[in-house]
C-alpha positions in Angstrom: 94.3 110.3 129.5 94.3 108.7 126.1 92.1 110.1 123.3 92.1 108.7 119.8 91.0 109.9 116.4 90.7 107.7 113.4 91.6 108.3 109.8 88.1 107.9 108.4 86.8 110.8 106.4 83.2 110.5 105.7 81.6 113.3 103.7 78.3 114.4 105.1 76.5 117.8 104.9 79.4 119.6 103.4 82.0 118.4 105.9 84.4 115.5 106.2 83.9 113.6 109.5 86.1 111.3 111.6 85.6 109.5 115.0 87.0 110.4 118.4 87.2 107.8 121.2 89.0 107.4 124.5 90.0 104.8 127.0 87.0 105.8 129.2 83.7 107.7 128.7 84.7 110.3 131.3 88.0 111.0 129.5 86.1 111.2 126.2 83.5 113.7 127.4 86.1 115.8 129.3 88.3 116.1 126.2 85.3 116.9 124.0 84.4 119.7 126.3 88.0 120.9 126.4 88.2 121.3 122.6 84.6 122.6 122.5 82.9 119.7 120.6 79.2 120.0 120.8 77.6 117.3 123.0 75.1 116.5 120.2 78.0 115.0 118.3 78.2 112.1 120.8 76.7 108.9 119.5 75.8 106.7 122.4 73.4 104.5 120.4 75.7 103.8 117.4 77.6 100.6 117.0 80.0 102.0 119.7 80.0 105.2 121.7 82.0 108.0 120.0 82.0 111.6 118.9 81.8 112.5 115.3 84.3 115.3 114.6 85.1 117.2 111.5 88.6 117.0 110.0 89.2 120.5 111.5 88.1 119.3 114.9 90.4 116.2 114.5 93.3 118.5 113.9 92.5 120.5 117.0 92.2 117.3 119.0 95.7 116.2 117.8 97.0 119.6 118.8 95.6 119.0 122.3 97.2 115.6 122.5 94.8 113.1 120.9 96.6 110.3 119.1 95.9 109.3 115.5 94.9 105.6 115.7 94.6 102.8 113.3 91.5 100.6 112.9 92.8 98.0 115.4 93.2 100.6 118.2 89.8 102.2 117.4 88.1 98.8 117.6 89.8 98.0 120.9 88.6 101.4 122.4 85.2 101.0 120.9 84.7 97.6 122.6 85.8 99.0 126.0 83.5 102.1 125.7 80.5 100.0 124.7 81.0 97.7 127.7 81.4 100.8 130.0 78.3 102.5 128.5 76.2 99.3 128.9 77.4 98.8 132.5 76.2 102.3 133.4 72.7 101.8 132.1 70.2 101.7 134.9 
């Protein structure tokens, strides 16, 4: 399982937020559940499917094995996840 977190820190509502992605949607959702990320933080209709996570959640994700990823890796994962999500639409 490969989970990735980016280095983006967007300030919103008093928190700094990053993005969490994975090689597959199943891995992404399972990992989010493992580290107790609220399902409402999943953005299926954004430019690409991902979870928004606070900087604190990012650190927890890394402690559980997520990999800090550069922009290139994030874009690579984002494209795969978007294709997977669109292929699962009925």
